[in-house]
C-alpha positions, 0 to 999 in steps of 0.5 A: 098579255091579252094577245097571249090569252087570246091565243091560248083560247084559240089554241083550244078551239083550234084542235077542232076548228079555226079560230077567228082573230082580229088581224090588227092584234099582234099575231102569235108565232107559228100561226097562219091566217086565211082570209074568208068572207062574211059568216053566212057565206061559203068562204067562211065555212071553207076556211073553218073546214081547211083549219079543222083539217090542218089543226087536227093533224099532229104532223103540222100541229106546231103551226096553227091555222086561223080563220079571218072573216072579211068583206070578201074578195077585194078585201082579201086581195088587199090583205094578202098584198099587205101581209095580213093573211097568208091565204085567201079566197077570191072570186076568179074574175076579181082576181083576173082583173087585179092581175090585168091591172097590175101587169098593165101598170108594169108591176107584175102581181106577187099573188099566186094561185094555190087551187080552186074552190067551189063554184059560186052562183050569182043569186037574186032574191026578191021579196015577193010583195015587191012585184019583181018577176024577172031581173028586168023588173029590178029597175027602180027598186031598193036593192042591196048590191053587196058590201064594198070590197066584195066580189059580190058587189062587182058582179052585181054591177056587171049584171045591171050593165047586162040588163041595161039598167044604170045604177042611178036607176035603182036605189042602192041600199049601201053599207049592208052586211049579207046578213042585214040584207037577208033581214031587211028583205024579210021586213020589206025594207029591201026589194031585192038582195044580190049574192054571189055564193056557192049554193046553199047560201046561208043568207039565201036560205034565211030569206027563203025560209023566214019570209018566202023570198023568191030566187030569180032566174036569168034569161038567155040574153042576160046570161050571154051578155054577162059571159061576153063581159066576163069570161069567168062566168059560166052557166049554172043551174040551182035545183029548185029544192036547194032553197025552200019555196022555189017551183022551178030550177034556177038558171043563173051564172057562176064563178069559181072561187080560188084559194090564193097566196103570195110568191113569198109564202114558204114552200113548206107551208103552201105544200102542206096546206095544198096537201091537207085539202087536195090530198083529203079531197073527199073528206074535205067535201063532206065538211059542207054541202056547198063543197060537193061540186069540187072535183079533181078536175075543178081543183086545178082550174086556173086564171090567165096570167096568174102562176100557181105557187110552185109548192102547190103545183108540186103537190098537185103533180105528185098526187097526179091531180095536175098533168 
């Protein structure tokens, strides 16, 4: 009865947007779920925007789209493998490592690519009172590397390797959500917080608007070291006016977010889901500022050794987005 009531409430909300729901509750029939991320990141509004388009389409209205907020990329991969979501957003490099590990173990992955999403930026925000002027100054500081199970944390660890700073040489403030990181940065309980999110990130904006947080640039040597260790990281520039109080453009690296499903997912669902976003790309891009950089070319970016779901490929070819 409780599940039925919850679904009734969601069904009303879903006519306009996705409804977040606990994946441990029994799931109603004719529902599919998208694993996203934390509320202030970009994965969550991506899921909400996708569900909004889906649930507004009367031709697919018998099946409802629900959004799950999660810990991020690693958590999303686990949810896909365990059947707790039907689609999920995952960092390209995190996904590539998962595929490589499974192939090395002789167990080919059941994960399948649907399409690419926004480019996410490695973003380092510091409290101006911490006397951190460059990434090398992070040594010895109190830092939030990101929640366990997130691609953010994995990329943060790669950054410290590139900087030749051991994790034992910083004070990692653990088990913080991204929202908590922003608040503690403002109260001075954190010196720095690291995010991997498509700009503008709500959490980075909160830190820069509420307490004048400074966003650091990476020098060329650090960017080159990161790219040598991770082929999916690409140079990226965040214009200075994206975040309040920044006097210069921010030079960093970025990684593509990907929409992923499983090989067992039905062709009908994957084809229709791909059509809702790729077939209405300009409409979808207007849903959030971070989506504006998605183009027909970036939409079809791929990951080594990861097949695309055949139904997604079929739509992309029919739409002449994939050659």
